[in-house]
C-alpha positions in Angstrom: 17.7 7.9 1.8 16.1 4.7 3.0 16.9 1.5 1.1 13.2 0.8 0.7 12.9 3.8 -1.7 15.1 2.0 -4.3 13.5 -1.4 -3.7 11.4 -2.7 -6.6 7.7 -2.7 -5.8 7.4 -6.0 -7.5 9.8 -7.5 -4.9 7.5 -6.5 -2.0 4.1 -7.0 -3.7 4.1 -10.9 -3.4 4.8 -10.4 0.4 1.7 -8.2 0.7 -0.4 -10.9 -1.2 1.1 -13.7 0.9 0.3 -11.9 4.1 -3.3 -11.3 3.1 -3.8 -14.8 1.7 -2.4 -16.4 4.9 -5.3 -14.7 6.7 -8.0 -15.7 4.2 -8.0 -12.6 2.1 -7.3 -12.5 -1.7 -4.9 -11.0 -4.2 -7.8 -9.1 -5.7 -8.4 -7.5 -2.3 -4.8 -6.5 -2.0 -5.0 -5.0 -5.5 -8.2 -3.1 -4.5 -6.5 -1.4 -1.5 -3.4 -0.6 -3.6 -5.6 0.8 -6.3 -7.6 2.8 -3.8 -4.4 4.4 -2.3 -2.6 5.0 -5.6 -5.4 5.6 -8.1 -3.9 2.9 -10.4 -6.2 0.7 -12.3 -5.3 -3.0 -12.9 -3.3 -2.2 -16.1 -1.3 0.5 -14.4 -0.6 -1.7 -11.4 0.5 -4.6 -13.6 2.7 -2.2 -15.6 4.6 -1.2 -12.5 5.0 -4.9 -11.5 6.3 -5.8 -14.9 8.5 -2.8 -15.3 10.2 -3.3 -12.0 9.6 0.2 -10.8 11.1 1.2 -7.4 8.9 2.5 -4.6 10.1 6.0 -5.4 8.9 5.7 -9.0 5.7 3.8 -8.0 4.6 6.6 -5.7 5.9 9.4 -8.0 3.4 8.0 -10.6 0.5 7.6 -8.0 -2.5 9.8 -7.6 -2.7 9.5 -3.8 -6.3 9.1 -2.6 -7.5 12.3 -0.9 -8.6 10.2 2.1 -5.1 8.7 2.6 -4.6 11.1 5.5 -7.4 9.2 7.4 -5.0 6.2 7.6 -3.8 6.2 11.2 -2.2 3.7 13.5 1.0 1.9 14.1 3.1 0.0 11.6 6.4 -1.5 12.8 6.2 0.6 16.0 5.8 3.9 14.1 2.6 6.0 13.9 1.9 6.4 10.2 0.4 9.9 10.7 3.7 11.0 12.3 6.1 9.8 9.6 7.9 13.0 8.4 9.3 11.8 5.0 6.4 12.0 2.5 7.5 8.9 0.5 8.1 6.9 3.7 4.6 7.9 4.9 3.0 6.7 1.6 4.8 3.4 2.0 3.6 3.1 5.6 0.1 3.9 4.4 0.3 0.9 2.1 1.7 -1.3 4.8 -1.1 -0.3 7.2 -3.8 -1.0 4.6 -2.4 -4.5 4.0 -2.2 -5.0 7.7 -5.8 -4.1 8.2 -6.8 -6.4 5.3 -4.9 -9.3 6.9 -6.5 -8.6 10.3 -9.9 -9.1 8.7 -11.1 -5.5 8.8 -14.1 -4.8 6.6 -13.1 -3.4 3.1 -15.3 -0.3 3.5 -13.5 0.5 6.7 -10.1 -0.1 5.1 -11.0 2.1 2.2 -12.1 4.9 4.6 -15.6 5.0 3.2 -17.6 7.9 4.5 
């Protein structure tokens, strides 16, 4: 089992926000992509942050967006669509969304709007 699975989501969340803010995006936009991927509303997202849930618990509770499979590309040298472990793939999906946000991609493209 990967160490990231037992990492608290709240430990990584500020890194996602910092990455986005460094490139001129906002915490609200980070929350929007997280909420799109997981189905969490603001209250649910905040509960996970306060409760210190692990990535395993975080994604166990998530209602993954049906369009998540449209997320493709490379994160940390790995193609997200080729990640075999389902939990690791969900984590990589989230990493990819935050990367796209930080790179200035339009929100409707990040959220795979039809």
